[in-house]
N, CA, C and O atoms as a GROMACS GRO file, in nm:
protein
  568
    1ARG      N    1  -1.465   1.725   0.816
    1ARG     CA    2  -1.469   1.859   0.873
    1ARG      C    3  -1.605   1.887   0.933
    1ARG      O    4  -1.704   1.822   0.900
    2GLY      N    5  -1.608   1.984   1.024
    2GLY     CA    6  -1.732   2.019   1.089
    2GLY      C    7  -1.775   1.920   1.196
    2GLY      O    8  -1.888   1.926   1.243
    3GLY      N    9  -1.687   1.829   1.235
    3GLY     CA   10  -1.722   1.730   1.337
    3GLY      C   11  -1.711   1.788   1.477
    3GLY      O   12  -1.702   1.909   1.495
    4THR      N   13  -1.712   1.700   1.574
    4THR     CA   14  -1.701   1.741   1.714
    4THR      C   15  -1.565   1.803   1.738
    4THR      O   16  -1.465   1.763   1.680
    5GLY      N   17  -1.563   1.902   1.826
    5GLY     CA   18  -1.438   1.970   1.858
    5GLY      C   19  -1.424   1.989   2.007
    5GLY      O   20  -1.515   1.962   2.084
    6VAL      N   21  -1.307   2.036   2.046
    6VAL     CA   22  -1.278   2.066   2.186
    6VAL      C   23  -1.226   2.208   2.194
    6VAL      O   24  -1.128   2.244   2.128
    7LEU      N   25  -1.293   2.289   2.275
    7LEU     CA   26  -1.241   2.421   2.310
    7LEU      C   27  -1.144   2.397   2.424
    7LEU      O   28  -1.183   2.350   2.531
    8ALA      N   29  -1.018   2.429   2.402
    8ALA     CA   30  -0.916   2.404   2.504
    8ALA      C   31  -0.847   2.536   2.540
    8ALA      O   32  -0.825   2.622   2.455
    9ILE      N   33  -0.813   2.550   2.667
    9ILE     CA   34  -0.733   2.663   2.715
    9ILE      C   35  -0.609   2.603   2.779
    9ILE      O   36  -0.616   2.523   2.872
   10ARG      N   37  -0.494   2.644   2.725
   10ARG     CA   38  -0.365   2.598   2.777
   10ARG      C   39  -0.277   2.722   2.795
   10ARG      O   40  -0.258   2.799   2.702
   11ALA      N   41  -0.226   2.739   2.914
   11ALA     CA   42  -0.136   2.850   2.943
   11ALA      C   43  -0.196   2.982   2.895
   11ALA      O   44  -0.126   3.067   2.840
   12GLY      N   45  -0.327   2.999   2.918
   12GLY     CA   46  -0.392   3.124   2.885
   12GLY      C   47  -0.425   3.145   2.739
   12GLY      O   48  -0.470   3.254   2.702
   13ARG      N   49  -0.405   3.046   2.654
   13ARG     CA   50  -0.436   3.057   2.511
   13ARG      C   51  -0.544   2.958   2.472
   13ARG      O   52  -0.542   2.842   2.515
   14ALA      N   53  -0.639   3.005   2.391
   14ALA     CA   54  -0.751   2.923   2.347
   14ALA      C   55  -0.720   2.855   2.215
   14ALA      O   56  -0.645   2.908   2.133
   15SER      N   57  -0.779   2.738   2.195
   15SER     CA   58  -0.771   2.668   2.067
   15SER      C   59  -0.898   2.587   2.050
   15SER      O   60  -0.966   2.555   2.148
   16VAL      N   61  -0.931   2.554   1.926
   16VAL     CA   62  -1.037   2.460   1.895
   16VAL      C   63  -0.972   2.347   1.819
   16VAL      O   64  -0.909   2.370   1.715
   17GLU      N   65  -0.986   2.226   1.870
   17GLU     CA   66  -0.919   2.110   1.812
   17GLU      C   67  -1.020   2.001   1.784
   17GLU      O   68  -1.127   1.995   1.846
   18ALA      N   69  -0.988   1.916   1.691
   18ALA     CA   70  -1.074   1.800   1.662
   18ALA      C   71  -1.077   1.711   1.786
   18ALA      O   72  -0.976   1.693   1.854
   19ALA      N   73  -1.195   1.656   1.816
   19ALA     CA   74  -1.209   1.567   1.932
   19ALA      C   75  -1.130   1.438   1.911
   19ALA      O   76  -1.074   1.382   2.005
   20GLU      N   77  -1.126   1.392   1.784
   20GLU     CA   78  -1.051   1.271   1.754
   20GLU      C   79  -0.903   1.301   1.779
   20GLU      O   80  -0.847   1.395   1.722
   21GLY      N   81  -0.841   1.223   1.861
   21GLY     CA   82  -0.699   1.241   1.888
   21GLY      C   83  -0.668   1.343   1.996
   21GLY      O   84  -0.551   1.368   2.024
   22PHE      N   85  -0.771   1.402   2.059
   22PHE     CA   86  -0.744   1.496   2.167
   22PHE      C   87  -0.679   1.420   2.282
   22PHE      O   88  -0.727   1.312   2.318
   23PRO      N   89  -0.572   1.472   2.339
   23PRO     CA   90  -0.497   1.395   2.439
   23PRO      C   91  -0.577   1.365   2.565
   23PRO      O   92  -0.638   1.454   2.624
   24GLU      N   93  -0.575   1.239   2.606
   24GLU     CA   94  -0.644   1.198   2.728
   24GLU      C   95  -0.574   1.254   2.851
   24GLU      O   96  -0.637   1.270   2.956
   25ASP      N   97  -0.447   1.286   2.840
   25ASP     CA   98  -0.372   1.339   2.953
   25ASP      C   99  -0.361   1.492   2.945
   25ASP      O  100  -0.258   1.549   2.982
   26PHE      N  101  -0.466   1.557   2.895
   26PHE     CA  102  -0.471   1.703   2.881
   26PHE      C  103  -0.431   1.770   3.011
   26PHE      O  104  -0.480   1.734   3.118
   27ALA      N  105  -0.342   1.866   3.002
   27ALA     CA  106  -0.291   1.933   3.122
   27ALA      C  107  -0.317   2.083   3.119
   27ALA      O  108  -0.241   2.160   3.178
   28GLY      N  109  -0.422   2.125   3.051
   28GLY     CA  110  -0.453   2.268   3.043
   28GLY      C  111  -0.552   2.310   3.150
   28GLY      O  112  -0.582   2.236   3.243
   29GLU      N  113  -0.602   2.434   3.134
   29GLU     CA  114  -0.696   2.488   3.230
   29GLU      C  115  -0.841   2.450   3.202
   29GLU      O  116  -0.921   2.440   3.295
   30LEU      N  117  -0.877   2.429   3.074
   30LEU     CA  118  -1.016   2.402   3.039
   30LEU      C  119  -1.021   2.319   2.912
   30LEU      O  120  -0.943   2.341   2.819
   31ALA      N  121  -1.113   2.224   2.908
   31ALA     CA  122  -1.141   2.148   2.786
   31ALA      C  123  -1.290   2.121   2.784
   31ALA      O  124  -1.344   2.057   2.875
   32VAL      N  125  -1.359   2.169   2.678
   32VAL     CA  126  -1.503   2.150   2.663
   32VAL      C  127  -1.527   2.092   2.525
   32VAL      O  128  -1.489   2.151   2.424
   33GLN      N  129  -1.590   1.974   2.520
   33GLN     CA  130  -1.618   1.908   2.392
   33GLN      C  131  -1.759   1.942   2.348
   33GLN      O  132  -1.854   1.924   2.423
   34CYS      N  133  -1.773   1.992   2.225
   34CYS     CA  134  -1.902   2.027   2.167
   34CYS      C  135  -1.893   2.010   2.016
   34CYS      O  136  -1.795   1.955   1.966
   35GLY      N  137  -1.993   2.054   1.947
   35GLY     CA  138  -1.986   2.048   1.802
   35GLY      C  139  -2.109   2.108   1.739
   35GLY      O  140  -2.211   2.131   1.804
   36PRO      N  141  -2.097   2.130   1.614
   36PRO     CA  142  -1.984   2.103   1.526
   36PRO      C  143  -1.882   2.217   1.527
   36PRO      O  144  -1.906   2.325   1.580
   37ARG      N  145  -1.766   2.188   1.465
   37ARG     CA  146  -1.665   2.292   1.444
   37ARG      C  147  -1.717   2.380   1.330
   37ARG      O  148  -1.733   2.333   1.218
   38LEU      N  149  -1.742   2.505   1.359
   38LEU     CA  150  -1.799   2.596   1.260
   38LEU      C  151  -1.694   2.652   1.165
   38LEU      O  152  -1.717   2.661   1.045
   39VAL      N  153  -1.579   2.688   1.220
   39VAL     CA  154  -1.469   2.741   1.140
   39VAL      C  155  -1.345   2.659   1.172
   39VAL      O  156  -1.305   2.647   1.287
   40GLU      N  157  -1.286   2.603   1.068
   40GLU     CA  158  -1.165   2.522   1.082
   40GLU      C  159  -1.041   2.610   1.068
   40GLU      O  160  -1.051   2.725   1.025
   41ALA      N  161  -0.926   2.556   1.103
   41ALA     CA  162  -0.800   2.630   1.088
   41ALA      C  163  -0.790   2.687   0.948
   41ALA      O  164  -0.828   2.621   0.850
   42GLY      N  165  -0.740   2.809   0.938
   42GLY     CA  166  -0.729   2.876   0.809
   42GLY      C  167  -0.856   2.950   0.770
   42GLY      O  168  -0.872   2.989   0.654
   43ARG      N  169  -0.946   2.969   0.868
   43ARG     CA  170  -1.075   3.037   0.844
   43ARG      C  171  -1.160   2.967   0.739
   43ARG      O  172  -1.232   3.032   0.663
   44ILE      N  173  -1.154   2.835   0.737
   44ILE     CA  174  -1.233   2.754   0.643
   44ILE      C  175  -1.365   2.718   0.711
   44ILE      O  176  -1.366   2.664   0.822
   45VAL      N  177  -1.475   2.746   0.644
   45VAL     CA  178  -1.606   2.713   0.697
   45VAL      C  179  -1.618   2.562   0.708
   45VAL      O  180  -1.596   2.490   0.611
   46GLY      N  181  -1.654   2.513   0.828
   46GLY     CA  182  -1.662   2.369   0.853
   46GLY      C  183  -1.799   2.310   0.827
   46GLY      O  184  -1.817   2.189   0.840
   47ILE      N  185  -1.897   2.392   0.791
   47ILE     CA  186  -2.032   2.345   0.762
   47ILE      C  187  -2.050   2.352   0.610
   47ILE      O  188  -2.015   2.453   0.549
   48HIS      N  189  -2.105   2.248   0.551
   48HIS     CA  190  -2.110   2.241   0.404
   48HIS      C  191  -2.249   2.248   0.344
   48HIS      O  192  -2.263   2.258   0.222
   49ARG      N  193  -2.353   2.244   0.428
   49ARG     CA  194  -2.488   2.254   0.372
   49ARG      C  195  -2.580   2.310   0.480
   49ARG      O  196  -2.552   2.302   0.599
   50ASP      N  197  -2.689   2.367   0.433
   50ASP     CA  198  -2.790   2.420   0.524
   50ASP      C  199  -2.890   2.309   0.555
   50ASP      O  200  -2.956   2.258   0.465
   51ASP      N  201  -2.899   2.272   0.682
   51ASP     CA  202  -2.992   2.166   0.720
   51ASP      C  203  -3.132   2.217   0.749
   51ASP      O  204  -3.221   2.138   0.783
   52GLY      N  205  -3.154   2.348   0.736
   52GLY     CA  206  -3.286   2.407   0.756
   52GLY      C  207  -3.323   2.433   0.901
   52GLY      O  208  -3.431   2.486   0.927
   53ARG      N  209  -3.239   2.399   0.995
   53ARG     CA  210  -3.269   2.419   1.137
   53ARG      C  211  -3.226   2.559   1.180
   53ARG      O  212  -3.114   2.600   1.154
   54ARG      N  213  -3.317   2.631   1.245
   54ARG     CA  214  -3.291   2.768   1.288
   54ARG      C  215  -3.313   2.777   1.439
   54ARG      O  216  -3.426   2.766   1.487
   55TYR      N  217  -3.204   2.796   1.512
   55TYR     CA  218  -3.211   2.803   1.657
   55TYR      C  219  -3.122   2.917   1.707
   55TYR      O  220  -3.032   2.963   1.637
   56ALA      N  221  -3.150   2.960   1.829
   56ALA     CA  222  -3.056   3.046   1.898
   56ALA      C  223  -2.923   2.970   1.907
   56ALA      O  224  -2.924   2.848   1.920
   57ARG      N  225  -2.811   3.039   1.900
   57ARG     CA  226  -2.680   2.972   1.897
   57ARG      C  227  -2.581   3.040   1.991
   57ARG      O  228  -2.590   3.159   2.018
   58THR      N  229  -2.487   2.960   2.039
   58THR     CA  230  -2.372   3.009   2.115
   58THR      C  231  -2.248   2.946   2.054
   58THR      O  232  -2.244   2.824   2.033
   59ALA      N  233  -2.146   3.027   2.026
   59ALA     CA  234  -2.023   2.975   1.968
   59ALA      C  235  -1.902   3.036   2.037
   59ALA      O  236  -1.907   3.148   2.089
   60ALA      N  237  -1.793   2.961   2.037
   60ALA     CA  238  -1.664   3.010   2.083
   60ALA      C  239  -1.583   3.046   1.959
   60ALA      O  240  -1.568   2.965   1.868
   61CYS      N  241  -1.531   3.168   1.956
   61CYS     CA  242  -1.456   3.220   1.842
   61CYS      C  243  -1.316   3.255   1.890
   61CYS      O  244  -1.299   3.339   1.979
   62VAL      N  245  -1.214   3.192   1.831
   62VAL     CA  246  -1.076   3.215   1.870
   62VAL      C  247  -1.011   3.311   1.770
   62VAL      O  248  -1.021   3.291   1.649
   63ARG      N  249  -0.944   3.414   1.822
   63ARG     CA  250  -0.874   3.514   1.741
   63ARG      C  251  -0.734   3.536   1.798
   63ARG      O  252  -0.701   3.487   1.906
   64ASP      N  253  -0.655   3.608   1.725
   64ASP     CA  254  -0.522   3.652   1.771
   64ASP      C  255  -0.436   3.536   1.820
   64ASP      O  256  -0.373   3.545   1.926
   65ALA      N  257  -0.434   3.428   1.743
   65ALA     CA  258  -0.354   3.309   1.777
   65ALA      C  259  -0.384   3.258   1.917
   65ALA      O  260  -0.295   3.212   1.989
   66GLY      N  261  -0.513   3.267   1.956
   66GLY     CA  262  -0.555   3.213   2.085
   66GLY      C  263  -0.552   3.311   2.200
   66GLY      O  264  -0.592   3.276   2.311
   67ARG      N  265  -0.506   3.433   2.177
   67ARG     CA  266  -0.502   3.532   2.285
   67ARG      C  267  -0.639   3.595   2.312
   67ARG      O  268  -0.661   3.653   2.418
   68THR      N  269  -0.732   3.584   2.214
   68THR     CA  270  -0.866   3.638   2.231
   68THR      C  271  -0.967   3.526   2.209
   68THR      O  272  -0.962   3.454   2.109
   69LEU      N  273  -1.059   3.512   2.303
   69LEU     CA  274  -1.168   3.416   2.292
   69LEU      C  275  -1.297   3.495   2.305
   69LEU      O  276  -1.327   3.550   2.411
   70ASP      N  277  -1.374   3.502   2.197
   70ASP     CA  278  -1.504   3.568   2.199
   70ASP      C  279  -1.612   3.461   2.211
   70ASP      O  280  -1.607   3.358   2.144
   71LEU      N  281  -1.710   3.485   2.297
   71LEU     CA  282  -1.829   3.402   2.304
   71LEU      C  283  -1.937   3.478   2.228
   71LEU      O  284  -1.973   3.589   2.266
   72VAL      N  285  -1.988   3.417   2.121
   72VAL     CA  286  -2.082   3.483   2.031
   72VAL      C  287  -2.218   3.416   2.046
   72VAL      O  288  -2.230   3.294   2.032
   73LEU      N  289  -2.321   3.496   2.075
   73LEU     CA  290  -2.457   3.447   2.088
   73LEU      C  291  -2.544   3.516   1.985
   73LEU      O  292  -2.525   3.635   1.958
   74THR      N  293  -2.638   3.443   1.928
   74THR     CA  294  -2.729   3.502   1.831
   74THR      C  295  -2.866   3.437   1.846
   74THR      O  296  -2.879   3.316   1.865
   75TRP      N  297  -2.970   3.522   1.837
   75TRP     CA  298  -3.107   3.475   1.847
   75TRP      C  299  -3.197   3.581   1.785
   75TRP      O  300  -3.152   3.693   1.759
   76GLY      N  301  -3.322   3.547   1.763
   76GLY     CA  302  -3.419   3.641   1.708
   76GLY      C  303  -3.482   3.722   1.819
   76GLY      O  304  -3.527   3.666   1.918
   77LEU      N  305  -3.486   3.856   1.804
   77LEU     CA  306  -3.545   3.940   1.907
   77LEU      C  307  -3.694   3.912   1.925
   77LEU      O  308  -3.744   3.921   2.037
   78ASP      N  309  -3.763   3.880   1.818
   78ASP     CA  310  -3.906   3.853   1.827
   78ASP      C  311  -3.936   3.707   1.861
   78ASP      O  312  -4.050   3.673   1.895
   79ALA      N  313  -3.838   3.621   1.852
   79ALA     CA  314  -3.855   3.478   1.882
   79ALA      C  315  -3.724   3.426   1.940
   79ALA      O  316  -3.639   3.377   1.865
   80PRO      N  317  -3.705   3.436   2.073
   80PRO     CA  318  -3.575   3.408   2.134
   80PRO      C  319  -3.520   3.267   2.115
   80PRO      O  320  -3.401   3.244   2.135
   81LEU      N  321  -3.607   3.171   2.075
   81LEU     CA  322  -3.557   3.037   2.048
   81LEU      C  323  -3.507   3.023   1.905
   81LEU      O  324  -3.439   2.926   1.872
   82ARG      N  325  -3.539   3.119   1.821
   82ARG     CA  326  -3.503   3.112   1.680
   82ARG      C  327  -3.374   3.190   1.655
   82ARG      O  328  -3.343   3.285   1.727
   83GLY      N  329  -3.302   3.148   1.555
   83GLY     CA  330  -3.178   3.214   1.518
   83GLY      C  331  -3.134   3.163   1.382
   83GLY      O  332  -3.217   3.119   1.303
   84PRO      N  333  -3.006   3.170   1.355
   84PRO     CA  334  -2.957   3.130   1.224
   84PRO      C  335  -2.934   2.980   1.211
   84PRO      O  336  -2.929   2.907   1.310
   85GLY      N  337  -2.922   2.937   1.087
   85GLY     CA  338  -2.874   2.802   1.059
   85GLY      C  339  -2.724   2.798   1.080
   85GLY      O  340  -2.658   2.902   1.082
   86LEU      N  341  -2.670   2.679   1.096
   86LEU     CA  342  -2.526   2.664   1.120
   86LEU      C  343  -2.441   2.712   1.003
   86LEU      O  344  -2.334   2.770   1.025
   87LEU      N  345  -2.484   2.690   0.879
   87LEU     CA  346  -2.406   2.734   0.764
   87LEU      C  347  -2.394   2.885   0.762
   87LEU      O  348  -2.284   2.938   0.745
   88TRP      N  349  -2.504   2.956   0.779
   88TRP     CA  350  -2.501   3.103   0.781
   88TRP      C  351  -2.412   3.152   0.894
   88TRP      O  352  -2.330   3.242   0.875
   89PHE      N  353  -2.430   3.093   1.013
   89PHE     CA  354  -2.353   3.134   1.132
   89PHE      C  355  -2.204   3.112   1.107
   89PHE      O  356  -2.123   3.200   1.136
   90ALA      N  357  -2.166   2.996   1.054
   90ALA     CA  358  -2.025   2.967   1.028
   90ALA      C  359  -1.966   3.066   0.928
   90ALA      O  360  -1.854   3.113   0.946
   91ARG      N  361  -2.039   3.097   0.822
   91ARG     CA  362  -1.990   3.193   0.722
   91ARG      C  363  -1.970   3.331   0.784
   91ARG      O  364  -1.872   3.398   0.753
   92ARG      N  365  -2.062   3.373   0.870
   92ARG     CA  366  -2.046   3.504   0.936
   92ARG      C  367  -1.925   3.504   1.029
   92ARG      O  368  -1.851   3.603   1.034
   93LEU      N  369  -1.904   3.395   1.102
   93LEU     CA  370  -1.791   3.390   1.194
   93LEU      C  371  -1.658   3.388   1.120
   93LEU      O  372  -1.559   3.444   1.168
   94ALA      N  373  -1.653   3.325   1.004
   94ALA     CA  374  -1.528   3.316   0.927
   94ALA      C  375  -1.495   3.447   0.856
   94ALA      O  376  -1.379   3.473   0.826
   95GLY      N  377  -1.595   3.528   0.829
   95GLY     CA  378  -1.574   3.653   0.757
   95GLY      C  379  -1.540   3.767   0.851
   95GLY      O  380  -1.533   3.748   0.972
   96PRO      N  381  -1.517   3.887   0.796
   96PRO     CA  382  -1.487   4.002   0.882
   96PRO      C  383  -1.606   4.038   0.969
   96PRO      O  384  -1.720   4.005   0.936
   97SER      N  385  -1.580   4.104   1.081
   97SER     CA  386  -1.689   4.141   1.170
   97SER      C  387  -1.783   4.237   1.099
   97SER      O  388  -1.739   4.312   1.011
   98PRO      N  389  -1.910   4.237   1.134
   98PRO     CA  390  -2.006   4.328   1.069
   98PRO      C  391  -1.967   4.475   1.084
   98PRO      O  392  -2.003   4.556   0.999
   99THR      N  393  -1.895   4.510   1.189
   99THR     CA  394  -1.854   4.648   1.208
   99THR      C  395  -1.721   4.678   1.139
   99THR      O  396  -1.678   4.793   1.134
  100GLY      N  397  -1.656   4.574   1.085
  100GLY     CA  398  -1.531   4.594   1.014
  100GLY      C  399  -1.411   4.622   1.101
  100GLY      O  400  -1.305   4.659   1.051
  101ASP      N  401  -1.427   4.606   1.232
  101ASP     CA  402  -1.317   4.639   1.324
  101ASP      C  403  -1.220   4.525   1.350
  101ASP      O  404  -1.120   4.544   1.419
  102ARG      N  405  -1.248   4.406   1.296
  102ARG     CA  406  -1.158   4.294   1.318
  102ARG      C  407  -1.182   4.186   1.213
  102ARG      O  408  -1.286   4.184   1.147
  103ASP      N  409  -1.086   4.097   1.201
  103ASP     CA  410  -1.100   3.982   1.111
  103ASP      C  411  -1.194   3.880   1.173
  103ASP      O  412  -1.231   3.889   1.290
  104GLY      N  413  -1.233   3.784   1.092
  104GLY     CA  414  -1.318   3.676   1.140
  104GLY      C  415  -1.246   3.584   1.237
  104GLY      O  416  -1.130   3.605   1.270
  105CYS      N  417  -1.317   3.484   1.281
  105CYS     CA  418  -1.261   3.385   1.372
  105CYS      C  419  -1.156   3.302   1.300
  105CYS      O  420  -1.176   3.263   1.185
  106GLU      N  421  -1.046   3.275   1.367
  106GLU     CA  422  -0.946   3.184   1.311
  106GLU      C  423  -0.999   3.042   1.316
  106GLU      O  424  -0.979   2.964   1.222
  107VAL      N  425  -1.066   3.008   1.424
  107VAL     CA  426  -1.139   2.882   1.441
  107VAL      C  427  -1.260   2.912   1.528
  107VAL      O  428  -1.257   3.006   1.608
  108ALA      N  429  -1.367   2.833   1.513
  108ALA     CA  430  -1.487   2.855   1.595
  108ALA      C  431  -1.556   2.722   1.618
  108ALA      O  432  -1.553   2.632   1.533
  109LEU      N  433  -1.619   2.711   1.734
  109LEU     CA  434  -1.687   2.589   1.775
  109LEU      C  435  -1.828   2.622   1.822
  109LEU      O  436  -1.845   2.712   1.905
  110ASN      N  437  -1.928   2.551   1.770
  110ASN     CA  438  -2.064   2.567   1.818
  110ASN      C  439  -2.072   2.508   1.959
  110ASN      O  440  -2.037   2.392   1.980
  111LEU      N  441  -2.115   2.588   2.054
  111LEU     CA  442  -2.125   2.540   2.192
  111LEU      C  443  -2.264   2.492   2.228
  111LEU      O  444  -2.279   2.398   2.306
  112ASP      N  445  -2.366   2.556   2.171
  112ASP     CA  446  -2.502   2.520   2.210
  112ASP      C  447  -2.600   2.582   2.112
  112ASP      O  448  -2.564   2.666   2.030
  113GLY      N  449  -2.723   2.540   2.122
  113GLY     CA  450  -2.829   2.596   2.042
  113GLY      C  451  -2.963   2.565   2.104
  113GLY      O  452  -2.978   2.463   2.172
  114GLY      N  453  -3.059   2.652   2.082
  114GLY     CA  454  -3.193   2.627   2.133
  114GLY      C  455  -3.220   2.692   2.267
  114GLY      O  456  -3.164   2.798   2.296
  115PRO      N  457  -3.305   2.631   2.350
  115PRO     CA  458  -3.354   2.696   2.471
  115PRO      C  459  -3.250   2.722   2.580
  115PRO      O  460  -3.274   2.806   2.667
  116SER      N  461  -3.137   2.654   2.578
  116SER     CA  462  -3.038   2.679   2.682
  116SER      C  463  -2.938   2.787   2.644
  116SER      O  464  -2.850   2.819   2.723
  117THR      N  465  -2.950   2.845   2.524
  117THR     CA  466  -2.864   2.956   2.484
  117THR      C  467  -2.905   3.080   2.562
  117THR      O  468  -3.020   3.123   2.554
  118GLY      N  469  -2.814   3.137   2.636
  118GLY     CA  470  -2.842   3.257   2.712
  118GLY      C  471  -2.713   3.312   2.768
  118GLY      O  472  -2.609   3.247   2.764
  119PHE      N  473  -2.720   3.434   2.822
  119PHE     CA  474  -2.602   3.491   2.886
  119PHE      C  475  -2.644   3.587   2.995
  119PHE      O  476  -2.756   3.639   2.995
  120HIS      N  477  -2.554   3.610   3.088
  120HIS     CA  478  -2.576   3.704   3.197
  120HIS      C  479  -2.449   3.786   3.211
  120HIS      O  480  -2.339   3.731   3.218
  121LEU      N  481  -2.464   3.916   3.215
  121LEU     CA  482  -2.352   4.006   3.239
  121LEU      C  483  -2.375   4.074   3.373
  121LEU      O  484  -2.482   4.130   3.396
  122ALA      N  485  -2.277   4.069   3.461
  122ALA     CA  486  -2.292   4.132   3.591
  122ALA      C  487  -2.321   4.281   3.572
  122ALA      O  488  -2.246   4.352   3.506
  123GLY      N  489  -2.431   4.328   3.631
  123GLY     CA  490  -2.465   4.469   3.626
  123GLY      C  491  -2.522   4.517   3.494
  123GLY      O  492  -2.533   4.638   3.473
  124ALA      N  493  -2.558   4.426   3.402
  124ALA     CA  494  -2.610   4.466   3.272
  124ALA      C  495  -2.720   4.369   3.230
  124ALA      O  496  -2.727   4.257   3.281
  125PRO      N  497  -2.806   4.412   3.137
  125PRO     CA  498  -2.908   4.318   3.089
  125PRO      C  499  -2.844   4.203   3.013
  125PRO      O  500  -2.736   4.216   2.956
  126GLY      N  501  -2.912   4.091   3.014
  126GLY     CA  502  -2.862   3.973   2.943
  126GLY      C  503  -2.973   3.910   2.861
  126GLY      O  504  -3.072   3.976   2.828
  127HIS      N  505  -2.956   3.785   2.829
  127HIS     CA  506  -3.056   3.707   2.755
  127HIS      C  507  -3.074   3.578   2.833
  127HIS      O  508  -2.988   3.489   2.825
  128PRO      N  509  -3.183   3.564   2.909
  128PRO     CA  510  -3.198   3.445   2.992
  128PRO      C  511  -3.220   3.320   2.909
  128PRO      O  512  -3.286   3.323   2.805
  129ALA      N  513  -3.165   3.211   2.957
  129ALA     CA  514  -3.193   3.082   2.894
  129ALA      C  515  -3.342   3.054   2.912
  129ALA      O  516  -3.398   3.084   3.017
  130LEU      N  517  -3.406   2.998   2.810
  130LEU     CA  518  -3.549   2.972   2.814
  130LEU      C  519  -3.581   2.827   2.848
  130LEU      O  520  -3.698   2.788   2.854
  131GLY      N  521  -3.478   2.748   2.871
  131GLY     CA  522  -3.499   2.609   2.904
  131GLY      C  523  -3.395   2.564   3.005
  131GLY      O  524  -3.318   2.646   3.055
  132PRO      N  525  -3.392   2.436   3.036
  132PRO     CA  526  -3.295   2.385   3.133
  132PRO      C  527  -3.152   2.407   3.086
  132PRO      O  528  -3.120   2.389   2.969
  133THR      N  529  -3.067   2.445   3.179
  133THR     CA  530  -2.926   2.466   3.149
  133THR      C  531  -2.844   2.390   3.253
  133THR      O  532  -2.812   2.444   3.359
  134PRO      N  533  -2.810   2.264   3.224
  134PRO     CA  534  -2.741   2.184   3.324
  134PRO      C  535  -2.595   2.225   3.345
  134PRO      O  536  -2.538   2.195   3.450
  135TRP      N  537  -2.534   2.294   3.249
  135TRP     CA  538  -2.394   2.334   3.260
  135TRP      C  539  -2.382   2.479   3.217
  135TRP      O  540  -2.451   2.523   3.125
  136LEU      N  541  -2.295   2.553   3.282
  136LEU     CA  542  -2.271   2.693   3.249
  136LEU      C  543  -2.123   2.714   3.227
  136LEU      O  544  -2.040   2.654   3.295
  137LEU      N  545  -2.089   2.798   3.133
  137LEU     CA  546  -1.952   2.841   3.111
  137LEU      C  547  -1.941   2.979   3.170
  137LEU      O  548  -2.005   3.073   3.122
  138THR      N  549  -1.861   2.994   3.274
  138THR     CA  550  -1.846   3.121   3.344
  138THR      C  551  -1.712   3.182   3.307
  138THR      O  552  -1.608   3.116   3.313
  139VAL      N  553  -1.714   3.310   3.269
  139VAL     CA  554  -1.592   3.378   3.226
  139VAL      C  555  -1.571   3.500   3.314
  139VAL      O  556  -1.663   3.579   3.335
  140ARG      N  557  -1.451   3.515   3.363
  140ARG     CA  558  -1.415   3.634   3.440
  140ARG      C  559  -1.320   3.718   3.357
  140ARG      O  560  -1.215   3.670   3.313
  141ALA      N  561  -1.356   3.841   3.336
  141ALA     CA  562  -1.270   3.932   3.258
  141ALA      C  563  -1.148   3.970   3.342
  141ALA      O  564  -1.157   3.987   3.464
  142ARG      N  565  -1.037   3.983   3.274
  142ARG     CA  566  -0.916   4.026   3.346
  142ARG      C  567  -0.893   4.172   3.323
  142ARG      O  568  -0.796   4.228   3.375
   0.00000   0.00000   0.00000
């Protein structure tokens, strides 16, 4: 558990699947391989120990049987490269939201960490990446 995963979108529904055995003939809209898997099916935390590393993080959180995909970013306001460890982050994602308005992630995948963690919202302030970002995940709201 907690190994590499694939964020997949098929017919408008998101899933996080183990990279091992992912179909080579994938016919969906998107497949992104990253890791580790933070939350496994059944809201089981996929990280088992704290490795002591604290970085800014980006994760994909799947809810509502794949109908909702949240992109979750976390970093320190006073130190934008710093953030939580993976164990803490996974436990927070698996649990209820801090505001209590929704359940935790059904499954979640760590997408990135460190200087390339950032976001931009059209017409709103964002969090710029502090290092090279060779790939971007662009989302258009419907």
